[in-house]
N, C-alpha and C positions, 0 to 999 in steps of 0.2 A: 585214211592216211593219218598217222600220228602227228600231233602238233610239232612245229619246228622250234628249236631252241638254238640261237646263235648259228643259223645256217644249216643245222642238222636236225633231223627228226628226233623229237624226245622219245626215248624208249619207254614203253608202258607195259610190256609183257612181263618183265622179271618180277615186279611186285605181285602180280597175279600168281605167277609160278611159285614164288617164295611162300605165298599164303596157302597154296594148295599142297606144296611138297616141302614139309619141314626138313626132310633129309637134304634137299638141294639147298635150302636156305642155310642150314647149319654148315654144309660143306663150303659154301661161298663165304660165309662169315669166318670160318676157320682158315680158309685160304688167305683172306684179307689180313687176319691177325698174324698168321704165319709170315706173310710178306713184311708186315710192319716189324715183327720180332727179328727177322733176318736183317732188315735195314738197321735196326738198333744194334744188333750184334756186330754188324760190320763196323759201325761207328766205335764200338768198344774194342774191336780187334779180337773178339771171342765169339765163335759161332754159338748158336742156340744150344746144340747138342753138347758142345764143350762146356758151356756155362752150366748146363744141368748136371753133367758129370762132376764138375768141381763142387757145385752146390751140395750134391748128395754126399760126396766124400768128406766135405767139411762137416756136414750134419751128422753122418753116421759112422765115419771113420773108414779105414781100409776095407775094401771088399772086392770080390771077384768081378771080372767083366760080365760074367753070366748074371750075377746079382744086379749089377748096374743096368744091364740090358733089360732084365725082367721088371725091375722097379721103375725104371724110367720109360719103359715101353718103347725101346729103341731096338730095331733089328740087330741081331748079334754081329752080323758082318759090318754094319755101320758102326757098332760100338768098338770093334777092333780098330777101325780107322780113326775114330775119335781118340781112343786111348793112345794109339801110335803117334798121332799128331801132338797130343798133349805131352807125351813122353819126350818126343823130339825137341819140343820147345822148353822142356825142363819143368813143366807144371805138375806132372805126376811121375811116379816111378812104380815099376812093377817089382814086387818082392815075393819071395816064397812065403806062402801062407803058413804061419807057425802051427796051425791046427791041422793042416793037410799039406805035407811037403810036396805032393804031386801038383798042387794048384798054386796059382799066383794071386796075390792081392794087389790091387791098385791103391796107391797111397798118394795123397796130395802133398806137394812140396810147399815150402815157404813162398816160392815164386807163384805157384798156383793160388795160394791163399790171397796174396797181394792182388793178383789179377782179378780174382773173384770179388774181392772187396771193392775194387775200383768199378767193376762192371755193375755191381749191385747198387751203387749210388744212383745210377740213372733209371733203375727199374720203376720207382714210384711215378716219376714224370712220364715215362713211357706208358705205363698202365693208364694214367690219367688222360694222355693224348689218345690212346687207342680206344678207350671205353668212355670217352667224353659224353657220348649220347645217353649213357646210363647214369641214373642217380646211384648214390651209395647203396641204397636199399635194393635197387634193381641188380647191382653188381653182386650183392650177397645172394639174391634170389637166383641169379644165373649160376653162381658158384654151386649152390645147392642142387640145382637141376642138372648141371653137368656132372656133379658127383654121383647123382642117381644113374645117369646114363653110363658113366664109367664104372659104376658099382664100387665107389670108394666113399669113405666118410670124410667130408671136408673138415679142415681145421676150424676151430672156434672163430667166430666173426671178429674182425679187427686184426687178424694176424697177417693180412696181405699188405 
């Protein structure tokens, strides 16, 4: 029988499982970080997906929902809802793409820029809270390893 902690048995199986199954450990860590990110997003009044859309639009300029979906790795149907919500709130607008009149480009508005700027101010503290167990070197290492798993080249160190 596992040892008791504060009236409950202390769980001892998950550490063993996490050591044996990297996929399970990564999924659980990802879920914990996602919950923390959603909580932070709720505090900012801007969902995680919405934040990412605004961030990309500010960084790269107007682009199609398809491009947003592919680059941010967000399902297309979810992207439609994100853009609809952002447009209703006045944070983005859809305009005809000047290079392809059959397509629309999503463009960030001044309101969207202001909202993103406000939300971005809390990101460093959020990251410090969420990854407090890791040293800066370990965070850099994790970034590199995740980049390998995702088949992307991470930005230069210090840009986070």
